[in-house]
C-alpha positions, 0 to 999 in steps of 0.5 A: 479477493485479495492480491499483494503485488511486489516488485522493485523500483520500476519494476512495472507493479503499479502498471500491473495492479492498476490493470488488476483493478480495471479488469476487476468486474467492480464498478466503483474503483477506489484509489488510496494513496499513501505518498507524501510528496516531499520536495519536486521529485515527489510532486511530479510523481504524485502528479504523474500517477494523478494523471495516469489515473484520470479517466479511469472511474477512481475515486481517489483517498489521500492517506499517509497514515493510518489507512484502518481509519478509512471507510470507503462508504464515505466516499459513496453517495446514495449507496450502502456504505455496508455493501462490499459488492462491486467496490474495488480498491488499490493500495499504493504503496505499502512502503510509503506508508510504512515510512509515514508510520515509521518515521515522525514528520520533522523530526527524523525519530522512528515511532518503533524505535521509541516503543519498547518489546517488539517494536517493529513486530507491532507496528508491523501488525498494527499497519497490516491490521489497517490494510486489512480492515480496508480489505474487509470493506471491498470485494476486490483489493489490490495492495501495492508494496517493495522489495526493499531487501534484496541489494546486501547493503547493510545501512544506518540502523532507522534503514535497517529499522524500516527494512526489518518493518518491511520484512515482517509487513510484507509476510503479515500481508502475504499470508492475507493475501489470495493472490501475491504476484512479483513483477520483475521488469513488467513480467508478472511472476505469481507466487500463490 
């Protein structure tokens, strides 16, 4: 079962998504964290999330790029690496992953901008495939993403390219998901 949880910043989507994983009948819980902690605010946010997860039985895998390389079986001992049964995975979050994949570290240049012929579609396809490969390794998966296109403001070209990437990626993930839920002011609103 794949559930896509979306919402705006501070909407309560992370807490809701974590609750879905904790309510899953799966006894082995993985948390794939994608944020690169830049600056004090970023480090504080990562630490806050670590504290919130503490004692909940999560195996944390920090993977800011190329999540398709994650093999959850490598983080278990004495169990079949091929068994999906009993595994649940929370991916937090797609917007960080997309930014990490799109923008080269330290250059300000975009990966997508340097490719030819449909770069946003290709990058969104690559990231979606990586995420779906994780779903193939677990019984339940919850994917957290963000709504980044609702303010109606035109930004710099690189930011607009990122917003287009997120739109394409969210559409692909929503299509692949069994459930899609938007969290608005802490209230889950199911769409699919």
